[in-house]
C-alpha positions as a printed Julia matrix, in Angstrom:
418×3 Matrix{Float64}:
 163.97  167.23  -32.72
 164.0   163.42  -32.46
 160.33  163.03  -33.41
 159.61  165.86  -35.86
 160.4   165.4   -39.55
 163.89  166.98  -39.82
 163.17  168.22  -43.34
 160.13  170.23  -42.26
 161.9   171.44  -39.12
 164.78  172.75  -41.24
 162.34  174.55  -43.54
 160.53  176.19  -40.63
 163.8   177.27  -39.0
 164.93  178.79  -42.29
 162.01  181.22  -42.07
 162.48  182.15  -38.42
 163.86  180.92  -35.12
 160.31  181.47  -33.8
 159.06  178.28  -35.43
 156.57  177.06  -32.83
 153.22  178.51  -31.86
 150.42  177.49  -29.53
 147.5   179.03  -31.38
 144.82  177.32  -29.32
 145.87  178.5   -25.87
 146.21  182.22  -26.37
 145.21  184.87  -28.87
 142.02  186.55  -29.98
 138.73  184.63  -29.9
 137.13  184.78  -33.33
 139.92  187.02  -34.57
 143.17  187.02  -36.53
 145.7   187.06  -33.67
 147.77  184.22  -32.24
 150.74  184.13  -29.88
 153.86  182.01  -29.9
 155.21  179.95  -27.02
 157.57  182.86  -26.34
 154.61  185.22  -25.97
 155.12  187.11  -29.23
 151.95  188.25  -30.96
 151.27  187.7   -34.67
 148.56  188.66  -37.15
 147.58  185.52  -39.01
 147.48  186.22  -42.75
 147.81  182.55  -43.62
 144.71  181.39  -41.78
 145.86  177.78  -41.45
 145.88  177.55  -45.27
 142.25  178.65  -45.27
 140.7   177.01  -42.2
 140.15  180.11  -40.05
 137.4   181.86  -42.02
 135.46  182.59  -38.81
 138.66  183.42  -36.89
 140.66  181.58  -34.26
 138.6   179.76  -31.65
 135.34  181.52  -32.46
 133.36  181.39  -29.19
 130.17  180.12  -30.83
 131.94  177.24  -32.56
 133.92  176.33  -29.44
 130.75  176.44  -27.33
 128.88  174.2   -29.78
 131.64  171.58  -29.72
 131.92  171.7   -25.92
 128.17  171.3   -25.56
 128.18  168.3   -27.89
 131.16  166.78  -26.06
 129.07  166.7   -22.88
 126.37  164.75  -24.74
 128.1   162.41  -27.18
 131.52  162.75  -28.77
 131.4   159.87  -31.24
 128.51  157.78  -32.44
 127.59  154.24  -33.38
 127.74  154.13  -37.16
 124.96  151.56  -37.15
 122.31  154.07  -36.05
 121.09  157.23  -37.73
 122.4   160.48  -36.31
 119.97  163.44  -36.51
 122.85  165.91  -36.18
 124.41  164.58  -39.38
 121.08  164.9   -41.19
 120.67  168.47  -39.96
 124.17  169.4   -41.09
 123.49  167.86  -44.52
 120.25  169.86  -44.73
 122.03  173.14  -43.93
 124.85  172.42  -46.37
 122.32  171.69  -49.13
 120.57  174.94  -48.26
 123.69  177.08  -48.74
 125.2   175.01  -51.58
 124.84  176.02  -55.23
 121.79  174.94  -57.2
 120.39  171.46  -56.72
 123.21  169.85  -54.74
 121.31  167.7   -52.25
 123.09  164.73  -50.65
 126.28  164.8   -48.56
 128.93  162.29  -47.59
 130.91  163.67  -44.66
 134.67  163.26  -44.32
 137.49  164.36  -42.02
 139.49  166.48  -44.49
 139.55  168.15  -47.86
 141.57  165.43  -49.56
 139.04  162.82  -48.37
 136.27  165.01  -49.78
 138.0   165.03  -53.17
 138.47  161.26  -53.0
 134.74  160.87  -52.4
 133.94  163.2   -55.32
 136.08  161.12  -57.68
 134.44  157.89  -56.55
 130.99  159.41  -56.95
 131.84  160.48  -60.5
 133.04  156.96  -61.33
 129.88  155.43  -59.85
 127.61  157.83  -61.66
 129.24  157.6   -65.1
 130.85  154.16  -65.13
 134.05  155.86  -66.37
 137.54  156.31  -64.9
 139.19  159.08  -66.98
 139.46  162.49  -65.31
 140.54  165.96  -66.37
 142.19  168.58  -64.15
 144.3   171.66  -64.78
 148.0   172.43  -64.77
 148.8   174.04  -61.43
 145.98  172.19  -59.68
 146.29  170.94  -56.13
 143.58  168.59  -54.86
 145.38  166.81  -52.02
 147.98  164.11  -51.5
 146.05  160.91  -50.83
 146.24  158.62  -53.83
 143.11  159.64  -55.73
 143.35  163.35  -55.03
 147.1   163.26  -55.7
 146.21  162.02  -59.18
 144.48  165.35  -59.75
 147.33  167.36  -58.24
 149.61  168.48  -61.05
 153.1   169.01  -59.58
 155.53  166.3   -60.7
 157.52  166.41  -57.44
 154.47  165.12  -55.55
 153.26  162.73  -58.28
 156.39  160.99  -59.55
 157.13  158.79  -56.5
 153.64  157.25  -56.84
 153.09  157.48  -60.59
 152.25  153.83  -61.24
 149.42  153.9   -58.7
 147.7   157.13  -59.8
 144.31  157.39  -61.49
 143.9   158.19  -65.18
 144.17  161.99  -65.24
 144.86  164.49  -68.02
 146.02  167.98  -67.02
 145.17  170.9   -69.29
 146.18  174.59  -69.13
 143.93  176.64  -66.87
 141.48  178.93  -68.7
 142.36  177.5   -72.14
 138.85  176.93  -73.46
 140.06  175.68  -76.84
 142.25  173.0   -75.21
 139.38  171.93  -72.94
 136.94  171.62  -75.81
 139.46  169.76  -77.99
 140.14  167.25  -75.21
 136.46  166.53  -74.63
 135.91  166.1   -78.36
 138.99  163.89  -78.72
 138.04  161.74  -75.74
 134.59  161.21  -77.17
 136.0   160.27  -80.57
 138.51  157.75  -79.18
 136.15  156.26  -76.61
 138.34  157.45  -73.74
 135.24  158.92  -72.14
 135.59  161.4   -69.29
 134.16  160.62  -65.87
 134.72  164.08  -64.46
 136.4   167.45  -64.79
 137.65  168.79  -61.45
 138.4   172.49  -61.02
 139.37  174.84  -58.22
 137.56  178.16  -58.83
 140.81  179.68  -57.56
 143.96  177.58  -57.59
 145.28  178.0   -54.05
 148.49  176.01  -53.93
 148.97  176.67  -57.65
 149.59  180.34  -56.91
 146.21  182.11  -56.51
 145.22  181.62  -60.15
 141.57  182.46  -60.87
 139.34  180.43  -63.16
 137.64  182.87  -65.48
 133.87  182.88  -65.43
 133.83  181.96  -69.12
 136.03  178.93  -68.42
 133.77  177.67  -65.64
 130.69  178.14  -67.83
 132.3   176.31  -70.73
 133.28  173.5   -68.36
 129.62  173.17  -67.35
 128.51  173.14  -70.98
 131.02  170.46  -72.02
 130.35  168.21  -69.03
 126.62  168.33  -69.72
 127.11  167.65  -73.44
 129.45  164.68  -72.99
 127.93  163.13  -69.86
 130.81  163.92  -67.49
 130.52  165.16  -63.92
 131.61  168.71  -63.23
 133.4   168.71  -59.85
 134.32  171.9   -58.06
 137.0   171.61  -55.4
 135.78  174.29  -52.99
 137.92  173.06  -50.1
 139.85  176.33  -49.96
 137.53  178.67  -51.86
 134.33  177.81  -49.99
 132.6   179.25  -46.93
 132.9   182.88  -48.09
 136.64  182.97  -48.78
 136.33  184.6   -52.23
 133.61  187.12  -51.42
 130.86  184.67  -52.45
 129.74  181.67  -50.42
 131.35  179.43  -53.06
 133.92  180.28  -55.69
 131.71  178.92  -58.47
 129.02  181.43  -57.5
 131.03  184.14  -59.28
 130.14  182.45  -62.58
 126.66  181.28  -61.49
 127.72  177.75  -62.38
 126.38  174.72  -60.51
 128.54  171.58  -60.38
 127.34  167.99  -60.19
 129.6   167.31  -57.2
 131.45  169.63  -54.83
 134.25  169.05  -52.33
 134.14  170.98  -49.04
 136.69  171.17  -46.23
 139.08  173.47  -44.35
 136.87  176.32  -43.02
 133.82  174.04  -42.91
 134.89  172.99  -39.4
 135.01  176.56  -38.13
 138.73  176.33  -37.4
 137.93  174.05  -34.47
 137.29  170.56  -35.89
 138.54  168.74  -39.0
 135.46  168.35  -41.2
 134.87  167.82  -44.89
 132.05  166.88  -47.23
 131.31  165.65  -50.7
 127.94  166.99  -51.79
 126.2   166.08  -55.02
 122.96  166.0   -56.94
 120.3   163.32  -56.61
 121.25  162.03  -60.08
 124.9   161.56  -59.12
 123.86  159.8   -55.91
 121.65  157.16  -57.6
 124.2   154.32  -57.61
 125.28  155.14  -54.07
 121.66  155.02  -52.92
 121.38  151.55  -54.47
 124.32  150.39  -52.35
 125.07  152.78  -49.45
 127.91  150.53  -48.27
 130.12  151.4   -51.23
 131.5   154.3   -49.2
 131.57  154.3   -45.4
 133.61  156.09  -42.76
 134.31  155.53  -39.07
 134.81  159.16  -38.04
 133.35  161.17  -40.91
 130.27  163.07  -39.81
 130.89  162.45  -36.12
 128.83  164.54  -33.66
 131.68  166.88  -32.67
 132.49  167.59  -36.3
 128.83  168.17  -37.15
 128.41  170.56  -34.23
 131.4   172.58  -35.44
 130.22  172.65  -39.07
 126.67  173.67  -38.16
 127.98  176.46  -35.97
 130.48  177.6   -38.61
 127.74  177.91  -41.23
 125.64  179.9   -38.76
 128.52  182.27  -37.95
 129.34  182.9   -41.61
 125.68  183.77  -42.2
 124.89  185.75  -39.04
 128.08  187.84  -39.08
 127.88  188.63  -42.78
 131.33  187.2   -43.39
 130.77  186.68  -47.12
 130.2   190.4   -47.64
 133.03  191.22  -45.24
 135.33  189.06  -47.32
 134.39  190.94  -50.47
 134.66  194.4   -48.96
 137.93  193.79  -47.13
 139.33  191.88  -50.08
 138.55  194.69  -52.52
 140.48  197.12  -50.34
 143.32  194.7   -49.63
 143.96  193.89  -53.32
 143.82  197.58  -54.23
 146.57  198.31  -51.72
 148.6   195.24  -52.74
 148.54  196.39  -56.36
 149.84  199.77  -55.23
 152.7   198.0   -53.45
 153.48  196.07  -56.63
 153.64  199.34  -58.55
 156.07  200.71  -55.94
 158.35  197.65  -56.1
 158.08  196.36  -59.7
 161.57  194.82  -59.68
 160.67  192.63  -56.7
 156.92  192.0   -56.99
 155.68  190.75  -60.34
 151.93  190.77  -59.67
 149.27  191.11  -56.99
 146.12  189.08  -57.64
 143.2   187.34  -56.03
 139.57  187.72  -55.07
 137.88  188.25  -51.72
 140.39  187.36  -49.01
 142.15  184.75  -51.14
 145.06  186.88  -52.32
 148.59  186.4   -53.53
 151.78  188.3   -54.29
 153.91  186.82  -57.05
 157.61  187.65  -56.83
 160.14  187.54  -59.64
 162.16  184.82  -57.9
 161.64  182.12  -55.29
 164.28  183.81  -53.15
 162.28  187.04  -53.04
 159.27  185.04  -51.85
 161.27  183.43  -49.04
 162.76  186.8   -48.01
 159.33  188.41  -47.94
 157.78  185.64  -45.81
 160.7   185.75  -43.38
 160.68  189.54  -43.23
 156.98  189.84  -42.47
 157.16  187.06  -39.86
 159.9   188.78  -37.9
 157.64  191.86  -37.91
 154.66  189.93  -36.56
 152.73  188.91  -39.67
 152.41  185.28  -40.82
 152.19  184.56  -44.55
 153.46  181.61  -46.57
 154.32  180.48  -50.07
 152.17  178.09  -52.09
 153.05  174.42  -52.55
 153.0   174.36  -56.35
 154.4   177.83  -57.08
 157.02  178.98  -54.56
 157.23  182.47  -56.1
 153.7   183.22  -54.89
 153.07  184.19  -51.27
 149.46  183.67  -50.27
 147.48  186.05  -48.07
 144.43  184.33  -46.53
 143.57  185.96  -43.2
 140.46  185.11  -41.21
 137.44  186.86  -42.7
 137.08  188.52  -39.3
 140.35  190.45  -39.65
 139.79  194.13  -38.79
 140.48  197.14  -41.0
 143.08  198.3   -38.47
 144.84  194.94  -38.68
 144.83  195.08  -42.47
 146.45  198.52  -42.34
 149.11  197.22  -39.98
 149.77  194.23  -42.25
 150.19  196.55  -45.24
 152.63  198.72  -43.26
 154.65  195.61  -42.38
 154.68  194.5   -46.01
 155.91  197.94  -47.07
 158.69  197.87  -44.45
 159.73  194.4   -45.61
 159.81  195.4   -49.27
 161.76  198.56  -48.39
 164.34  196.37  -46.66
 164.5   193.97  -49.61
 164.91  196.83  -52.09
 167.69  198.4   -50.02
 169.48  195.05  -49.91
 169.2   194.71  -53.68
 170.57  198.2   -54.21
 173.45  197.47  -51.85
 174.33  194.29  -53.75
 174.12  196.11  -57.07
 176.52  198.82  -55.87
 179.17  196.19  -55.1
 179.08  194.76  -58.62
């Protein structure tokens, strides 16, 4: 307790006394199970906020990293690394459209930072547009795109020039582009999450993403998709933007890109966007980004997603999961406001924050880990590994029903005393 942030420790204890877990020692290889230090078993429906797409400790990813560790863990940045080039080639192969060049990072927020810098380099502009409810990270540039005042206000004077517009409001988006053009406050980039994760599992409509592409092309801005949480099959497509068949100019990758074993991210863009960076490749450098261990993990993760058909699994399991969650909402309309999501990026919105906390605590004590979202506490996210089994999904749904039954009984008991 002397060396852990007391505020976070208090939060974790408020959910359960079982607030520590050693996920990397025990559990199910490539699966959705982990065990606590006390030996209790849990089904992971949080997935490390989206990192465990291929499951916990997938044997292929672990083996690839171990094999690379025996050869070379880190590299001299002065020399070219074939493994990095191979990873960039594979990422370009699975990426949307004509995205070609990659800059590798150590995390999603670094990937977003790189995307913003690339947009500035490419356009010569510094004004960005994001959406209300957006979460793009908490380092200074990406924090500028994050919309929640509680995270922004302490650093407001240092943030980039960002305007936040309502999600899916095409008229507002078009008006802002037109107004920015008229006033000379030209837009460098529009950054969107195909599904707002921390914002509460809010989906970009296909029409909105297509209009975003149209406006960015018309006014010379970069369209940036933040696929840190939606990528690598999470939404039932390889990338969230694939649902609208829209290709960005730049894309941020992270979380599941490292196969749940290594921290890895990437900023990938078109040849046109990369032109200024090619002229001076020292404008962005990194000591650890694209290191051999990270590249081995990312290459293996891409192979596992492809060879095990995890994109299709995400769609099929997600279709069933959301169907059952909507039935639960219909059974408990006074507690659950809405069930929504796509693929295995799902959310339950409760009528109050307190209901969300009670639900998370209730499922955890029954052996299922879920969590609220950082921007909208009323929404509990459900993001299990894409490898979760049908039997595990059924068990999770039973636990959710038991928890909601308990919450409803408690509400009825309180009402009878009034």
